[in-house]
N, C-alpha and C positions, 0 to 999 in steps of 0.2 A: 536294057536287057529284054530277052524274049522267053517264050515258054519252051525252053530246051534243057531243062534241068536233067542231069544224068543221075541214075540211081546210085546210091552210096557206094556199093561194091565196085562200080565201074569208073568212079570219078577220082579215085585216089591218084594223085600225081606221083609218079615214080622218081622224077627228077626235081631237084629244088629249083626255085626261080633264080633270077640273076643275083638276087640278094641272099641266096642260100636258104630261102624259106620254102618249106613244103606246105602247099596249100591245103586248107581244110576249112570247113564252115567256121570253126572256132577262131582260126587265125584271121579269116576275113572279117568276122564280127569285131574282134579285138582291134584290128587295124582301122576299121570304120569308126569305132568309138574314139580312137586317138585322133583321127582326122576331124571328126565332128568337134572334139574339144578344142582343136586349134583353129578351125576355119568355119565352124557353124554348118548350117544345112547345105550350103553350096558345095561342101566337100563330099557329099554323098552321091558321087557319080562314078560310073564304070571307069572312066579315064583316070580320075584321081586315085581310085583304089588300085587300079592296075599299076600305076606309076609307083605308089607307095609300097606295093608288094613286089615290084620288079617282075611283074607278069604281064602277058598280053591281056588286055581288058576282056577279050572274048573268053578267056579261061574262067571268068567269074560266072558265065552262063551255065557252067557245069554244076554250080552250087545253088544258084538262086534264080527264080523265074524273072525277077525284076528288082529294081531298087526298092520298091515297096515290100517285096518279099524279104529283102535284106533288112529293111527297117523293122519288120515284125520279128526277125531273128534278134536284132539289137534290143528290141523291147523285151523279148523273152530272156535275154542275157541280163538285163537290169533286174528283172524279177528273180532270176537265179542268184544274183549277187545279194539281193535283199534276204533271201532264204538261207544263204550259206551259214552254217554253224548254228542255226536256230534249233532249239530243243524245247518241247513242251514241258511245263512245270506242274501241270495239274490245276493251276489257277487260271481260269479262262480269261478273266479280265487282264491279268498281268501278261498272259500270253498274247492276247490281241494287242495290248499296248506295245509290247516288244516288236510284234510284226509290223505295226503301223510305223513305229520309229525307224525300223530297218528299211521299210519301203522308202520313206522320206530320205533317209541318209543315202541309200543307193542311187536315187535319182539326183540328189544334190552333188554326188561325186561326179556326175556326168551331166551338167546342166544343159549343154547344147543338145545332147541326145534326149534328155528329159522333155524338152520343149516339143520334140517330134513324137515322142513315145507315150507320153502320159495318157493320151486319150485313145490309144489303140488297143484292140482286143486280138490276141494272137491265136488262141486255141492250141498253143504249143505246150510241150511237156511241163515247163516250169510254171507257166501260168495256171494250167489245170491242177498242178500239185498245190499251188497257193490257194486256189478256189476251194479245193477239197479240204485243205487244212482249216481255213477260216470257217467254212460251213460246219466242219466237224466240231470245232470249238463251241460254236453257238448251239448246235443241236445237242452236243454233249452236256452243255450247261443246263439244258432243259427247255429251251425255246421251241415252240411248235414250228413246223417247217415254214409256214408262211411268214412268221416273225423272223426266223433265222435268215430267210432270203432277203427280207427288207433291211434287216440290220447289216447283213453282208454288203448289200448295195450301198447303204449310207457310209459304212466303214471304208470301203474301197474308194468310193468317189471322194470322200473327204481327204483320204491320204494322197490320192493322185492329184486332186485339185491344189492342195497345198504344195505338193511336189512341183507342179507346173508353175505355180505362182512364185515360189521361192527360187526355182530354176531360172525364171525370167529375170529376177533380180540379180542372181549370180552371173548370168550371161551378159549383163550390161557391161560396157566398157568401164574400167575403174573410175575415170573422171565423172561419168554420168551417174554411177552408183553413189559416189561421194557427194555429188551435187544434190541428189535426191535426199540423202540423209541430212545434209546441211540445212534443208528447208525447215526442219523441226526446230533448229536453233536460231536460224536467221529470220524466220517468219513467225512461227507459232509461239516461240518463247517471248516475242516482242509484243504480242497482242495484249492490250490493256484489259484489266479486270472489269473496267466500266462497260465494255462492250462484249467481252468474251470471258465471263467469270469462270466458267468451267475449264476452258483451255488454260487460262492464266494460273488456276490453282493446281493444274496437273502437268504443266509444260515440262518441268524438270523430270518428271517420270516418263512422259511421252518420248523425250529425247533419247533416253536409254532403252525403253521397251521397243520402240519402233525399229531398232537395229536388229532385233531378234525375230525369229519365226514365231508366228502365233500357233503353229501346229501342235506342239506338246499340250498346251492348255486346251485347245479345241478338241484334241483327241481324248483327254481326260473327261471333259464335259460330255462328249458323246458316249463314252463308256459308262459313265455314271448314269446317264439317262437310259441307256440300254439295260443296265443292271436293275434299274427301278421297275422295268417292265417284266422282269423275270417272274414267272408264275410262282406263287408261294409254295406250292407243292414241290416244285423243282428246287427251290431254295432249301427246303427242308431235306431233300435227298442229297443235294450236292455237299452240304456242310459236313455231315459225318464222313463222307468219302474222302474229303480233303484231310480230315483229322487223322485218318488212317495212314496217310502217305508220309 
Protein backbone atom coordinates (compact mmCIF):
# COMPACT_ATOMS: atom_id res chain seq x y z
CA UNK A 1 0.00 0.00 0.00
CA UNK A 2 1.11 3.58 -0.55
CA UNK A 3 0.37 7.04 0.78
CA UNK A 4 -2.80 7.62 -1.26
CA UNK A 5 -5.58 7.53 1.31
CA UNK A 6 -8.66 9.38 0.14
CA UNK A 7 -10.58 11.61 2.59
CA UNK A 8 -13.64 9.93 4.13
CA UNK A 9 -16.36 11.82 2.22
CA UNK A 10 -14.71 11.00 -1.11
CA UNK A 11 -13.94 7.32 -0.60
CA UNK A 12 -17.37 5.81 -0.07
CA UNK A 13 -17.96 3.17 -2.69
CA UNK A 14 -21.33 3.54 -4.34
CA UNK A 15 -21.33 0.04 -5.83
CA UNK A 16 -20.90 -3.17 -3.83
CA UNK A 17 -17.99 -5.50 -4.53
CA UNK A 18 -18.36 -8.77 -6.41
CA UNK A 19 -19.45 -10.37 -3.13
CA UNK A 20 -22.05 -7.69 -2.46
CA UNK A 21 -19.97 -5.90 0.16
CA UNK A 22 -19.91 -2.11 0.42
CA UNK A 23 -16.38 -1.20 1.47
CA UNK A 24 -15.64 0.82 4.59
CA UNK A 25 -12.82 0.97 7.11
CA UNK A 26 -14.84 -1.16 9.53
CA UNK A 27 -15.60 -3.84 6.92
CA UNK A 28 -11.94 -4.05 5.94
CA UNK A 29 -10.80 -4.28 9.57
CA UNK A 30 -13.35 -7.00 10.37
CA UNK A 31 -12.32 -8.95 7.28
CA UNK A 32 -8.65 -8.60 8.22
CA UNK A 33 -9.40 -9.95 11.70
CA UNK A 34 -11.10 -13.00 10.21
CA UNK A 35 -8.18 -13.65 7.85
CA UNK A 36 -5.65 -13.28 10.64
CA UNK A 37 -7.62 -15.76 12.72
CA UNK A 38 -7.52 -18.33 9.93
CA UNK A 39 -4.08 -17.81 8.43
CA UNK A 40 -1.95 -15.75 10.82
CA UNK A 41 0.25 -12.79 9.96
CA UNK A 42 0.79 -13.82 6.34
CA UNK A 43 -2.89 -13.10 5.69
CA UNK A 44 -2.37 -9.38 6.16
CA UNK A 45 -1.68 -8.53 2.50
CA UNK A 46 -3.49 -6.37 0.01
CA UNK A 47 -3.93 -9.32 -2.34
CA UNK A 48 -5.56 -11.58 0.26
CA UNK A 49 -7.76 -8.83 1.61
CA UNK A 50 -8.88 -7.85 -1.86
CA UNK A 51 -9.75 -11.46 -2.68
CA UNK A 52 -11.67 -11.90 0.59
CA UNK A 53 -13.62 -8.70 -0.03
CA UNK A 54 -14.20 -9.39 -3.72
CA UNK A 55 -12.56 -6.07 -4.54
CA UNK A 56 -9.57 -4.91 -6.54
CA UNK A 57 -6.65 -4.73 -4.07
CA UNK A 58 -5.97 -1.16 -5.16
CA UNK A 59 -9.33 -0.13 -3.65
CA UNK A 60 -7.84 -0.64 -0.19
CA UNK A 61 -5.45 2.24 -0.85
CA UNK A 62 -8.41 4.55 -0.52
CA UNK A 63 -8.78 3.59 3.14
CA UNK A 64 -5.31 2.85 4.50
CA UNK A 65 -1.82 4.22 3.77
CA UNK A 66 -0.18 0.82 4.23
CA UNK A 67 -0.61 -2.58 5.80
CA UNK A 68 0.91 -1.07 8.94
CA UNK A 69 -1.79 1.61 8.91
CA UNK A 70 -4.34 -1.20 8.68
CA UNK A 71 -2.65 -3.01 11.59
CA UNK A 72 -3.03 0.11 13.73
CA UNK A 73 -6.73 0.17 12.85
CA UNK A 74 -6.98 -3.51 13.83
CA UNK A 75 -5.27 -2.71 17.14
CA UNK A 76 -7.71 0.11 17.79
CA UNK A 77 -10.59 -2.24 17.01
CA UNK A 78 -9.38 -4.70 19.67
CA UNK A 79 -9.26 -1.82 22.14
CA UNK A 80 -12.79 -0.85 21.12
CA UNK A 81 -14.02 -4.39 21.73
CA UNK A 82 -12.41 -4.35 25.18
CA UNK A 83 -14.30 -1.16 26.07
CA UNK A 84 -17.66 -2.16 24.63
CA UNK A 85 -20.33 -2.07 27.32
CA UNK A 86 -17.96 -0.98 30.10
CA UNK A 87 -19.45 1.29 32.77
CA UNK A 88 -17.75 2.88 35.76
CA UNK A 89 -19.05 1.77 39.16
CA UNK A 90 -17.35 4.35 41.38
CA UNK A 91 -14.93 1.78 42.82
CA UNK A 92 -11.63 2.54 41.09
CA UNK A 93 -10.04 -0.81 41.91
CA UNK A 94 -13.04 -2.80 40.66
CA UNK A 95 -13.24 -0.62 37.56
CA UNK A 96 -9.56 -1.10 36.72
CA UNK A 97 -9.85 -4.84 37.30
CA UNK A 98 -12.80 -4.99 34.91
CA UNK A 99 -10.91 -3.00 32.29
CA UNK A 100 -7.85 -5.23 32.60
CA UNK A 101 -9.87 -8.43 32.24
CA UNK A 102 -11.74 -6.96 29.27
CA UNK A 103 -8.47 -6.09 27.53
CA UNK A 104 -7.17 -9.59 28.09
CA UNK A 105 -10.41 -11.20 26.87
CA UNK A 106 -10.62 -9.04 23.74
CA UNK A 107 -7.09 -9.95 22.72
CA UNK A 108 -7.62 -13.65 23.48
CA UNK A 109 -10.65 -13.63 21.20
CA UNK A 110 -8.27 -12.76 18.34
CA UNK A 111 -4.94 -14.38 19.28
CA UNK A 112 -3.30 -14.09 15.87
CA UNK A 113 -4.10 -10.38 15.74
CA UNK A 114 -3.03 -9.96 19.36
CA UNK A 115 0.46 -11.21 18.54
CA UNK A 116 0.82 -8.33 16.08
CA UNK A 117 -1.13 -5.69 17.99
CA UNK A 118 -0.21 -6.02 21.66
CA UNK A 119 2.90 -3.83 21.43
CA UNK A 120 1.52 -1.13 19.09
CA UNK A 121 0.48 2.42 19.99
CA UNK A 122 -2.20 3.76 17.66
CA UNK A 123 -3.08 7.26 18.87
CA UNK A 124 -6.57 6.56 17.50
CA UNK A 125 -9.93 7.28 19.06
CA UNK A 126 -10.49 4.05 20.97
CA UNK A 127 -6.99 3.97 22.40
CA UNK A 128 -7.11 7.61 23.48
CA UNK A 129 -10.48 6.99 25.13
CA UNK A 130 -9.01 4.06 27.06
CA UNK A 131 -5.98 6.09 28.17
CA UNK A 132 -8.25 8.92 29.33
CA UNK A 133 -10.48 6.51 31.25
CA UNK A 134 -7.67 4.70 33.05
CA UNK A 135 -5.84 7.90 33.99
CA UNK A 136 -9.16 9.37 35.13
CA UNK A 137 -9.76 6.45 37.46
CA UNK A 138 -6.31 6.77 39.01
CA UNK A 139 -6.40 10.56 39.35
CA UNK A 140 -9.97 10.39 40.63
CA UNK A 141 -8.85 7.93 43.31
CA UNK A 142 -6.45 10.58 44.59
CA UNK A 143 -3.10 9.59 43.13
CA UNK A 144 -0.77 12.48 42.24
CA UNK A 145 -0.24 12.87 38.51
CA UNK A 146 3.26 11.34 38.54
CA UNK A 147 2.02 8.26 40.38
CA UNK A 148 -1.07 8.01 38.18
CA UNK A 149 1.10 7.94 35.06
CA UNK A 150 3.48 5.31 36.47
CA UNK A 151 0.60 3.10 37.62
CA UNK A 152 -1.15 3.55 34.27
CA UNK A 153 2.04 2.41 32.54
CA UNK A 154 2.41 -0.67 34.75
CA UNK A 155 -1.28 -1.54 34.45
CA UNK A 156 -1.39 -1.38 30.65
CA UNK A 157 1.96 -3.08 30.12
CA UNK A 158 0.91 -5.93 32.41
CA UNK A 159 -2.40 -6.40 30.59
CA UNK A 160 -0.84 -6.34 27.14
CA UNK A 161 2.10 -8.54 28.14
CA UNK A 162 -0.21 -11.26 29.42
CA UNK A 163 -2.45 -10.73 26.39
CA UNK A 164 0.51 -11.38 24.08
CA UNK A 165 1.81 -14.33 26.11
CA UNK A 166 -1.57 -16.04 26.33
CA UNK A 167 -2.30 -15.23 22.68
CA UNK A 168 0.95 -16.96 21.71
CA UNK A 169 -0.24 -20.07 23.52
CA UNK A 170 -3.70 -19.91 21.97
CA UNK A 171 -2.20 -19.43 18.50
CA UNK A 172 -0.15 -22.63 18.74
CA UNK A 173 -1.39 -25.57 16.68
CA UNK A 174 -3.54 -27.81 18.89
CA UNK A 175 -1.01 -30.70 18.95
CA UNK A 176 1.81 -28.38 20.06
CA UNK A 177 -0.36 -26.81 22.74
CA UNK A 178 -1.37 -30.23 24.06
CA UNK A 179 2.25 -31.40 24.01
CA UNK A 180 3.37 -28.38 26.05
CA UNK A 181 0.70 -29.00 28.67
CA UNK A 182 1.50 -32.69 28.85
CA UNK A 183 5.04 -31.91 29.99
CA UNK A 184 3.72 -31.05 33.45
CA UNK A 185 2.26 -34.56 33.78
CA UNK A 186 4.86 -36.50 31.86
CA UNK A 187 7.96 -34.80 33.22
CA UNK A 188 7.36 -32.66 36.30
CA UNK A 189 4.96 -35.05 38.04
CA UNK A 190 7.57 -37.82 37.71
CA UNK A 191 10.43 -35.98 39.40
CA UNK A 192 11.39 -37.60 42.73
CA UNK A 193 11.13 -35.79 46.03
CA UNK A 194 14.71 -36.74 46.78
CA UNK A 195 16.02 -34.40 44.09
CA UNK A 196 13.12 -31.96 43.55
CA UNK A 197 11.16 -31.83 46.82
CA UNK A 198 9.28 -28.61 46.00
CA UNK A 199 8.14 -29.75 42.57
CA UNK A 200 7.18 -33.19 43.88
CA UNK A 201 5.07 -31.64 46.64
CA UNK A 202 3.17 -29.36 44.28
CA UNK A 203 3.14 -31.27 40.97
CA UNK A 204 -0.56 -32.15 41.23
CA UNK A 205 -1.33 -28.43 41.64
CA UNK A 206 1.03 -27.36 38.86
CA UNK A 207 -0.68 -29.69 36.39
CA UNK A 208 -3.98 -27.91 36.86
CA UNK A 209 -2.81 -24.35 37.40
CA UNK A 210 -0.46 -24.16 34.43
CA UNK A 211 -3.43 -24.73 32.14
CA UNK A 212 -4.82 -21.37 33.23
CA UNK A 213 -3.72 -17.80 32.62
CA UNK A 214 -1.78 -16.19 35.44
CA UNK A 215 -3.22 -12.79 34.55
CA UNK A 216 -6.18 -12.53 36.96
CA UNK A 217 -3.95 -13.15 39.98
CA UNK A 218 -1.18 -10.90 38.66
CA UNK A 219 -3.76 -8.16 38.09
CA UNK A 220 -5.12 -8.49 41.64
CA UNK A 221 -1.60 -8.34 43.05
CA UNK A 222 -0.82 -5.21 41.04
CA UNK A 223 -4.02 -3.47 42.09
CA UNK A 224 -3.43 -4.35 45.74
CA UNK A 225 0.08 -2.91 45.52
CA UNK A 226 -1.24 0.23 43.82
CA UNK A 227 -3.95 0.67 46.47
CA UNK A 228 -1.32 0.44 49.21
CA UNK A 229 0.37 3.48 47.66
CA UNK A 230 -2.77 5.62 47.80
CA UNK A 231 -2.15 8.73 49.93
CA UNK A 232 -3.93 8.52 53.28
CA UNK A 233 -5.63 11.86 52.70
CA UNK A 234 -7.06 10.57 49.43
CA UNK A 235 -8.24 7.35 51.08
CA UNK A 236 -10.13 9.39 53.66
CA UNK A 237 -11.78 11.46 50.95
CA UNK A 238 -12.70 8.58 48.68
CA UNK A 239 -14.39 6.48 51.33
CA UNK A 240 -17.30 8.80 52.20
CA UNK A 241 -17.92 9.51 48.52
CA UNK A 242 -18.39 5.83 47.85
CA UNK A 243 -20.76 5.45 50.76
CA UNK A 244 -23.05 8.10 49.26
CA UNK A 245 -23.42 6.22 45.95
